[in-house]
ZABA-564149 format. One record per residue (C-alpha): residue number from 0; residue in one letter; x, y, z. Coordinates in Angstrom, 2 decimals, decimal comma, m for minus. Example, Ala and Ser with C-alpha at 12.3 -4.5 7.8 and 13.67 -1.06 7.14 Angstrom:
% residues 2
<atom 0 'a' <12,30 m4,50 7,80>>
<atom 1 's' <13,67 m1,06 7,14>>
This chain:
% residues 370
<atom 0 'm' <1,61 40,84 m7,70>>
<atom 1 's' <2,47 41,72 m4,08>>
<atom 2 'd' <2,71 39,05 m1,41>>
<atom 3 's' <m0,51 40,22 0,27>>
<atom 4 't' <m2,39 40,36 m3,04>>
<atom 5 'r' <m1,12 36,91 m3,94>>
<atom 6 'r' <m2,29 35,49 m0,63>>
<atom 7 'd' <m5,75 37,04 m1,09>>
<atom 8 'f' <m5,93 35,67 m4,63>>
<atom 9 'l' <m5,00 32,16 m3,52>>
<atom 10 'a' <m7,26 32,27 m0,49>>
<atom 11 'a' <m10,17 33,09 m2,79>>
<atom 12 'g' <m9,75 29,66 m4,30>>
<atom 13 'l' <m10,45 28,10 m0,91>>
<atom 14 'i' <m13,95 29,53 m0,80>>
<atom 15 'l' <m16,54 27,63 m2,79>>
<atom 16 'p' <m19,99 29,25 m2,91>>
<atom 17 'a' <m22,62 27,44 m0,88>>
<atom 18 'a' <m24,55 26,63 m4,06>>
<atom 19 'l' <m21,59 24,62 m5,32>>
<atom 20 'q' <m20,97 22,63 m2,18>>
<atom 21 'a' <m21,92 19,00 m2,55>>
<atom 22 'a' <m24,85 17,85 m0,47>>
<atom 23 'p' <m24,27 14,79 1,70>>
<atom 24 'e' <m24,69 11,59 m0,25>>
<atom 25 'p' <m25,92 8,21 0,93>>
<atom 26 'a' <m23,25 6,22 2,74>>
<atom 27 'a' <m22,12 2,87 1,38>>
<atom 28 'k' <m19,66 0,18 2,42>>
<atom 29 'a' <m16,98 1,66 4,74>>
<atom 30 'd' <m18,94 4,92 4,62>>
<atom 31 'l' <m17,98 5,57 1,01>>
<atom 32 'r' <m19,64 7,99 m1,41>>
<atom 33 'y' <m20,40 7,44 m5,08>>
<atom 34 'r' <m21,18 9,72 m8,03>>
<atom 35 'v' <m22,14 8,89 m11,61>>
<atom 36 'l' <m19,30 9,60 m14,04>>
<atom 37 'g' <m21,14 11,83 m16,50>>
<atom 38 'k' <m22,90 10,19 m19,42>>
<atom 39 't' <m20,78 7,05 m19,07>>
<atom 40 'g' <m23,28 5,90 m16,46>>
<atom 41 'l' <m20,43 4,41 m14,38>>
<atom 42 'k' <m21,07 4,75 m10,65>>
<atom 43 'v' <m17,70 5,41 m9,03>>
<atom 44 't' <m16,37 6,17 m5,58>>
<atom 45 't' <m15,56 9,84 m5,19>>
<atom 46 'v' <m12,10 8,78 m4,03>>
<atom 47 'g' <m10,42 6,55 m6,56>>
<atom 48 'm' <m7,07 4,82 m6,24>>
<atom 49 'g' <m4,32 6,39 m8,31>>
<atom 50 'a' <m1,93 3,50 m8,84>>
<atom 51 'v' <1,17 5,55 m9,62>>
<atom 52 'l' <2,92 4,55 m6,39>>
<atom 53 'i' <1,47 1,07 m5,94>>
<atom 54 't' <3,94 m1,75 m5,32>>
<atom 55 'd' <2,00 m3,71 m2,69>>
<atom 56 'p' <m0,95 m5,78 m4,02>>
<atom 57 's' <m2,42 m6,02 m0,53>>
<atom 58 'v' <m3,18 m2,29 m0,56>>
<atom 59 'v' <m5,15 m2,71 m3,79>>
<atom 60 'a' <m7,03 m5,67 m2,32>>
<atom 61 'r' <m7,81 m3,72 0,84>>
<atom 62 'a' <m9,17 m0,78 m1,16>>
<atom 63 'a' <m11,38 m3,01 m3,30>>
<atom 64 'd' <m12,66 m4,97 m0,32>>
<atom 65 'l' <m13,58 m1,72 1,45>>
<atom 66 'g' <m15,65 m0,71 m1,58>>
<atom 67 'v' <m13,33 1,54 m3,62>>
<atom 68 'n' <m14,23 0,75 m7,22>>
<atom 69 'h' <m12,25 3,25 m9,33>>
<atom 70 'f' <m8,63 2,38 m10,14>>
<atom 71 'd' <m6,46 4,65 m12,30>>
<atom 72 't' <m3,15 3,43 m13,74>>
<atom 73 'a' <m0,99 3,81 m16,87>>
<atom 74 'r' <1,47 1,99 m19,08>>
<atom 75 'd' <4,49 4,03 m17,92>>
<atom 76 'y' <3,84 4,25 m14,19>>
<atom 77 'q' <6,76 2,76 m12,28>>
<atom 78 'g' <8,13 1,30 m15,51>>
<atom 79 's' <4,74 m0,30 m16,28>>
<atom 80 'n' <4,73 m2,23 m13,00>>
<atom 81 's' <1,56 m0,66 m11,71>>
<atom 82 'e' <m0,67 m2,45 m14,23>>
<atom 83 'r' <1,11 m5,65 m13,33>>
<atom 84 'v' <0,51 m5,09 m9,62>>
<atom 85 'i' <m3,20 m4,26 m9,74>>
<atom 86 'g' <m4,21 m6,65 m12,52>>
<atom 87 'p' <m4,09 m9,97 m10,64>>
<atom 88 'v' <m5,83 m8,41 m7,62>>
<atom 89 'l' <m8,72 m6,92 m9,59>>
<atom 90 'k' <m9,19 m9,93 m11,87>>
<atom 91 's' <m11,51 m11,71 m9,43>>
<atom 92 'r' <m13,35 m8,44 m8,76>>
<atom 93 'r' <m13,58 m7,28 m12,37>>
<atom 94 'd' <m17,37 m7,04 m12,50>>
<atom 95 'r' <m17,46 m4,47 m9,68>>
<atom 96 'v' <m14,52 m2,19 m10,46>>
<atom 97 'v' <m13,79 0,53 m13,02>>
<atom 98 'i' <m10,28 0,40 m14,47>>
<atom 99 'a' <m8,70 3,35 m16,26>>
<atom 100 't' <m5,30 3,37 m17,90>>
<atom 101 'k' <m3,24 5,56 m20,19>>
<atom 102 't' <m0,85 5,22 m23,10>>
<atom 103 'g' <1,59 7,89 m24,16>>
<atom 104 'a' <1,68 6,57 m27,74>>
<atom 105 'e' <1,03 9,24 m30,37>>
<atom 106 't' <0,09 7,01 m33,32>>
<atom 107 'r' <m2,88 4,76 m33,99>>
<atom 108 'q' <m0,65 1,72 m34,21>>
<atom 109 'g' <1,16 2,65 m31,00>>
<atom 110 'v' <m2,07 3,15 m29,04>>
<atom 111 'l' <m3,49 m0,19 m30,16>>
<atom 112 'a' <m0,22 m1,97 m29,41>>
<atom 113 'd' <m0,04 m0,45 m25,94>>
<atom 114 'l' <m3,66 m1,37 m25,35>>
<atom 115 'e' <m2,87 m5,02 m26,00>>
<atom 116 'l' <m0,06 m4,86 m23,43>>
<atom 117 's' <m2,35 m3,19 m20,91>>
<atom 118 'l' <m5,02 m5,85 m21,36>>
<atom 119 'k' <m2,41 m8,54 m20,79>>
<atom 120 'e' <m0,89 m6,88 m17,71>>
<atom 121 'l' <m4,29 m6,05 m16,21>>
<atom 122 'q' <m5,56 m9,56 m16,97>>
<atom 123 't' <m8,83 m8,30 m18,40>>
<atom 124 'd' <m10,67 m8,35 m21,72>>
<atom 125 'y' <m11,53 m4,65 m21,68>>
<atom 126 'i' <m10,55 m1,29 m20,19>>
<atom 127 'd' <m13,32 0,95 m18,88>>
<atom 128 'i' <m11,52 4,24 m19,66>>
<atom 129 'l' <m8,48 4,67 m21,87>>
<atom 130 'y' <m6,94 8,13 m21,60>>
<atom 131 'i' <m5,09 10,25 m24,11>>
<atom 132 'p' <m2,78 11,67 m21,44>>
<atom 133 'g' <m1,02 14,93 m20,73>>
<atom 134 'r' <m2,62 17,12 m23,38>>
<atom 135 'k' <m1,43 20,74 m23,26>>
<atom 136 'a' <m3,33 22,07 m26,29>>
<atom 137 'a' <m6,49 21,30 m28,23>>
<atom 138 'a' <m4,48 20,31 m31,30>>
<atom 139 'e' <m2,92 17,46 m29,32>>
<atom 140 'i' <m6,27 15,64 m29,23>>
<atom 141 't' <m5,62 14,35 m32,73>>
<atom 142 'd' <m7,90 12,57 m35,15>>
<atom 143 'e' <m5,39 9,73 m35,34>>
<atom 144 'l' <m5,56 9,11 m31,59>>
<atom 145 'l' <m9,34 9,32 m31,60>>
<atom 146 'e' <m9,45 6,87 m34,51>>
<atom 147 'a' <m7,42 4,40 m32,45>>
<atom 148 'h' <m9,98 4,72 m29,67>>
<atom 149 'r' <m12,85 4,27 m32,12>>
<atom 150 'i' <m11,31 1,02 m33,35>>
<atom 151 'a' <m10,72 m0,18 m29,79>>
<atom 152 'k' <m14,32 0,59 m28,85>>
<atom 153 'q' <m15,58 m1,23 m31,93>>
<atom 154 'q' <m13,51 m4,25 m30,90>>
<atom 155 'g' <m14,94 m4,14 m27,38>>
<atom 156 'k' <m11,53 m3,54 m25,83>>
<atom 157 'i' <m12,34 m0,14 m24,30>>
<atom 158 'r' <m15,63 1,35 m23,20>>
<atom 159 'f' <m14,86 5,06 m22,97>>
<atom 160 't' <m12,30 7,61 m24,17>>
<atom 161 'g' <m10,69 10,05 m21,76>>
<atom 162 'v' <m8,34 13,01 m22,06>>
<atom 163 's' <m6,07 14,08 m19,22>>
<atom 164 't' <m4,37 17,45 m18,75>>
<atom 165 'h' <m1,87 18,93 m16,32>>
<atom 166 'k' <m1,68 22,35 m17,94>>
<atom 167 'g' <m3,32 24,36 m20,69>>
<atom 168 'h' <m6,70 23,91 m19,03>>
<atom 169 'a' <m8,20 27,01 m20,65>>
<atom 170 'e' <m7,67 25,45 m24,07>>
<atom 171 'v' <m7,84 21,70 m23,42>>
<atom 172 'i' <m11,01 21,57 m21,32>>
<atom 173 'p' <m13,19 23,52 m23,81>>
<atom 174 'a' <m11,87 21,20 m26,54>>
<atom 175 'v' <m12,94 18,18 m24,49>>
<atom 176 'v' <m16,34 19,77 m23,87>>
<atom 177 'k' <m16,92 20,25 m27,60>>
<atom 178 'n' <m15,62 16,85 m28,70>>
<atom 179 'p' <m18,38 14,22 m28,91>>
<atom 180 'h' <m15,80 11,41 m29,02>>
<atom 181 'v' <m14,35 12,19 m25,57>>
<atom 182 'd' <m16,30 10,80 m22,62>>
<atom 183 'v' <m14,14 11,64 m19,59>>
<atom 184 'l' <m11,93 14,55 m18,53>>
<atom 185 'e' <m9,12 13,96 m16,05>>
<atom 186 's' <m7,67 17,27 m14,89>>
<atom 187 's' <m5,32 18,57 m12,24>>
<atom 188 'y' <m7,43 20,41 m9,68>>
<atom 189 'n' <m6,56 21,58 m6,19>>
<atom 190 'f' <m6,92 24,40 m3,68>>
<atom 191 't' <m3,89 26,32 m4,97>>
<atom 192 'm' <m5,11 26,88 m8,51>>
<atom 193 'd' <m6,50 30,00 m10,19>>
<atom 194 'p' <m10,26 30,15 m9,39>>
<atom 195 's' <m10,95 30,22 m13,14>>
<atom 196 'i' <m10,54 26,43 m13,09>>
<atom 197 'e' <m13,92 26,18 m11,34>>
<atom 198 'a' <m15,93 27,32 m14,37>>
<atom 199 'l' <m13,95 25,02 m16,66>>
<atom 200 'i' <m14,62 21,98 m14,47>>
<atom 201 'e' <m18,29 22,91 m14,28>>
<atom 202 's' <m18,54 23,26 m18,07>>
<atom 203 'a' <m17,25 19,71 m18,50>>
<atom 204 'r' <m19,77 18,34 m16,04>>
<atom 205 'k' <m22,64 20,25 m17,68>>
<atom 206 'a' <m21,61 18,83 m21,06>>
<atom 207 'g' <m22,09 15,33 m19,67>>
<atom 208 'k' <m18,39 14,52 m19,44>>
<atom 209 'g' <m17,18 12,41 m16,58>>
<atom 210 'v' <m14,90 14,56 m14,42>>
<atom 211 'v' <m11,95 12,95 m12,63>>
<atom 212 't' <m9,41 15,10 m10,81>>
<atom 213 'm' <m5,75 14,47 m10,03>>
<atom 214 'k' <m2,91 16,35 m8,31>>
<atom 215 'v' <m5,44 17,06 m5,59>>
<atom 216 'm' <m2,76 17,13 m2,87>>
<atom 217 'a' <m0,98 20,08 m4,50>>
<atom 218 'g' <2,40 18,40 m4,56>>
<atom 219 'g' <2,27 16,71 m1,19>>
<atom 220 'y' <5,04 18,43 0,79>>
<atom 221 'k' <3,89 16,78 3,99>>
<atom 222 'n' <7,30 16,26 5,61>>
<atom 223 'g' <9,73 18,52 7,42>>
<atom 224 'a' <8,99 21,03 10,18>>
<atom 225 'd' <5,38 21,04 11,37>>
<atom 226 'a' <4,92 17,64 9,70>>
<atom 227 'e' <1,79 16,74 11,66>>
<atom 228 'r' <m0,06 19,81 10,39>>
<atom 229 'r' <1,16 19,22 6,86>>
<atom 230 'r' <m0,07 15,64 6,89>>
<atom 231 'g' <m3,45 17,02 7,97>>
<atom 232 'a' <m3,29 19,31 4,95>>
<atom 233 'm' <m3,38 16,28 2,66>>
<atom 234 'l' <m6,73 15,19 4,06>>
<atom 235 'a' <m8,04 18,75 4,01>>
<atom 236 'a' <m6,96 19,16 0,38>>
<atom 237 'l' <m8,87 16,05 m0,66>>
<atom 238 'k' <m11,95 17,14 1,26>>
<atom 239 'w' <m11,77 20,53 m0,48>>
<atom 240 'v' <m11,92 18,81 m3,88>>
<atom 241 'l' <m14,75 16,46 m2,93>>
<atom 242 'r' <m17,03 19,23 m1,74>>
<atom 243 'n' <m17,41 20,33 m5,37>>
<atom 244 'p' <m20,31 18,37 m6,94>>
<atom 245 'n' <m18,85 19,01 m10,42>>
<atom 246 'v' <m16,11 16,50 m9,56>>
<atom 247 'h' <m17,26 12,91 m9,93>>
<atom 248 's' <m14,12 11,10 m8,76>>
<atom 249 't' <m10,44 11,53 m8,02>>
<atom 250 'a' <m7,22 9,65 m8,71>>
<atom 251 'v' <m5,37 9,74 m5,41>>
<atom 252 's' <m2,05 7,99 m4,86>>
<atom 253 'm' <m2,25 5,47 m2,03>>
<atom 254 'a' <1,09 3,81 m1,42>>
<atom 255 'd' <0,12 2,02 1,78>>
<atom 256 't' <m2,86 1,18 3,97>>
<atom 257 'd' <m2,33 4,24 6,19>>
<atom 258 'q' <m2,72 6,53 3,18>>
<atom 259 'l' <m5,69 4,51 1,97>>
<atom 260 'e' <m7,57 4,75 5,25>>
<atom 261 'e' <m6,84 8,47 5,64>>
<atom 262 'd' <m8,03 9,19 2,10>>
<atom 263 'l' <m11,25 7,27 2,68>>
<atom 264 'r' <m12,04 9,59 5,61>>
<atom 265 'a' <m12,39 12,45 3,13>>
<atom 266 'm' <m15,59 10,93 1,76>>
<atom 267 'a' <m17,32 10,86 5,13>>
<atom 268 'e' <m16,04 14,10 6,67>>
<atom 269 'p' <m17,25 17,48 5,38>>
<atom 270 'f' <m14,80 20,27 4,61>>
<atom 271 's' <m14,68 22,52 7,67>>
<atom 272 'e' <m13,44 25,92 8,76>>
<atom 273 'a' <m10,56 24,14 10,50>>
<atom 274 'd' <m9,65 22,52 7,18>>
<atom 275 'r' <m9,68 25,91 5,48>>
<atom 276 'k' <m7,24 27,30 8,04>>
<atom 277 'v' <m4,95 24,30 7,58>>
<atom 278 'l' <m4,91 24,86 3,83>>
<atom 279 'l' <m4,17 28,57 4,22>>
<atom 280 'a' <m1,11 27,62 6,28>>
<atom 281 'q' <m0,14 25,04 3,65>>
<atom 282 'l' <m0,37 27,72 0,95>>
<atom 283 'e' <2,20 29,77 2,81>>
<atom 284 'h' <4,53 26,77 2,99>>
<atom 285 'i' <4,31 25,61 m0,61>>
<atom 286 'g' <4,11 29,07 m2,21>>
<atom 287 'p' <7,78 29,14 m3,30>>
<atom 288 'l' <7,82 25,41 m4,12>>
<atom 289 'y' <4,72 24,24 m5,98>>
<atom 290 'c' <4,03 24,88 m9,66>>
<atom 291 'r' <0,31 25,22 m10,42>>
<atom 292 'm' <0,86 24,37 m14,11>>
<atom 293 'c' <m0,99 27,55 m15,09>>
<atom 294 'g' <1,07 27,88 m18,28>>
<atom 295 'r' <1,95 31,54 m17,82>>
<atom 296 'c' <5,67 30,78 m17,99>>
<atom 297 'e' <5,31 28,90 m21,28>>
<atom 298 'g' <8,05 30,05 m23,65>>
<atom 299 'a' <9,54 32,48 m21,11>>
<atom 300 'c' <12,87 30,70 m20,71>>
<atom 301 'p' <15,36 32,04 m23,31>>
<atom 302 'r' <17,10 28,66 m23,36>>
<atom 303 'g' <13,91 26,77 m24,12>>
<atom 304 'l' <13,37 24,95 m20,85>>
<atom 305 'p' <9,86 23,51 m20,37>>
<atom 306 'v' <9,72 25,20 m16,99>>
<atom 307 'a' <6,43 23,81 m15,69>>
<atom 308 'd' <7,30 20,25 m16,70>>
<atom 309 'v' <10,68 20,33 m14,97>>
<atom 310 'l' <9,11 21,77 m11,83>>
<atom 311 'r' <6,50 19,00 m11,88>>
<atom 312 'y' <9,25 16,38 m12,05>>
<atom 313 'l' <10,91 18,01 m9,06>>
<atom 314 't' <7,61 17,86 m7,17>>
<atom 315 'y' <7,56 14,09 m7,65>>
<atom 316 'a' <10,89 13,94 m5,81>>
<atom 317 'd' <10,54 16,69 m3,20>>
<atom 318 'g' <6,80 16,63 m2,60>>
<atom 319 'y' <5,81 13,01 m3,03>>
<atom 320 'g' <9,15 11,40 m2,17>>
<atom 321 'q' <9,39 9,68 m5,56>>
<atom 322 'f' <12,89 10,56 m6,76>>
<atom 323 'a' <13,08 7,72 m9,29>>
<atom 324 'm' <9,90 8,83 m11,02>>
<atom 325 'g' <11,04 12,43 m11,22>>
<atom 326 'r' <14,44 11,48 m12,58>>
<atom 327 'q' <12,89 9,12 m15,13>>
<atom 328 'k' <10,74 11,97 m16,47>>
<atom 329 'f' <13,69 14,40 m16,49>>
<atom 330 'l' <15,96 11,99 m18,36>>
<atom 331 'a' <13,28 11,55 m21,01>>
<atom 332 'l' <13,73 15,19 m22,03>>
<atom 333 'p' <15,86 15,93 m25,13>>
<atom 334 'a' <19,61 15,95 m24,46>>
<atom 335 'e' <19,93 19,66 m25,26>>
<atom 336 't' <17,26 20,43 m22,65>>
<atom 337 'r' <18,87 18,24 m20,01>>
<atom 338 's' <22,20 19,96 m20,57>>
<atom 339 'v' <20,91 23,45 m19,71>>
<atom 340 'r' <22,18 24,80 m16,40>>
<atom 341 'c' <20,32 27,74 m14,90>>
<atom 342 'g' <23,42 28,73 m12,97>>
<atom 343 'd' <25,01 29,78 m16,27>>
<atom 344 'c' <22,45 32,58 m16,72>>
<atom 345 'p' <23,16 35,93 m15,02>>
<atom 346 's' <19,45 36,34 m14,19>>
<atom 347 'c' <16,18 34,51 m14,81>>
<atom 348 'p' <13,40 36,27 m16,76>>
<atom 349 'v' <10,79 33,72 m15,70>>
<atom 350 'r' <8,43 35,16 m13,09>>
<atom 351 'c' <5,74 33,10 m11,41>>
<atom 352 'p' <2,52 34,94 m10,48>>
<atom 353 'f' <2,12 32,56 m7,54>>
<atom 354 'g' <5,56 33,21 m6,10>>
<atom 355 'v' <7,38 30,02 m7,03>>
<atom 356 'e' <11,15 30,53 m6,83>>
<atom 357 'v' <11,59 29,37 m10,41>>
<atom 358 'a' <15,35 29,77 m10,89>>
<atom 359 'k' <16,14 28,14 m7,55>>
<atom 360 'r' <13,77 25,21 m8,20>>
<atom 361 'l' <15,06 24,63 m11,73>>
<atom 362 'h' <18,64 24,67 m10,46>>
<atom 363 'r' <17,74 22,05 m7,84>>
<atom 364 'a' <16,11 19,82 m10,46>>
<atom 365 'q' <19,19 20,01 m12,69>>
<atom 366 'e' <21,41 19,30 m9,71>>
<atom 367 'i' <19,62 16,20 m8,41>>
<atom 368 'f' <18,40 14,71 m11,71>>
<atom 369 'g' <21,20 15,61 m14,10>>
């Protein structure tokens, strides 16, 4: 794919047909917007707080007091500290917030054990949405995991089952659509992705699934030269996601009150032509850096590297400024994978259709994490 063709292809993803653009919704507290999360019936703010970077309880309190009512966390975020941070704050507000969390456990016993820990950390009797996270294939939504969720629902400890996916959308999302035991889809979704993601997201919404999106900032990358414009790209990226009525809510990282207040603007401000131009410029900047998790490089590395995963860990460090998180994920890889050095290969057979400099980015990840 030539550079000009690639730019045209990516730019196409910035144009959403008028029929798919969300109509203005009634304003609420702090000029917020709400949508109903599929058949769950939960009414959630279109911008939800992703708690991955939360260390300051006052930011959580500020969000809740402004009217944000969707909070997304997980057992392994920041070494499990995120549940511990948001739990005490939301305890007194429990009847007006929706709490989602995740467990990476792959057995029934592990899921139920993690759930007990989450309930304790979050200081609540129930979780609104418990996700089976990071599914890359339909087969990974196992009967054993769904059985754990069935038991938890029967015990009144969770209300709804979710599945999240970073890659493998073409297989995972149809599996979620067909599965009557899954209530909510959480998917990566942003302006850089192949336009085919639009139909997949729409199919989930039409099937009555709640649709929550993540990775909406396309890796961040807001610092460096032209930093002011790049920071504006974060707001534009969120507005681009929210204009799609098939998206019910988002999980957006808000590390401080400045980020919180900027993200809340996205609910009240429509996506504009100026925003589109900002995102086109951002595409040029992140083209060689940001992995879209499209899966086309799966199995392409002769030394068995999970290319997309390693590039995602590097994005945590380089894009979001979260080196510790990226390194934690990298060090969790098998020892034989961590020991691979791309500099030992005479050439790299992995080619990204979006123009990511794969070999260079993998080498950087190995250098800073290894």
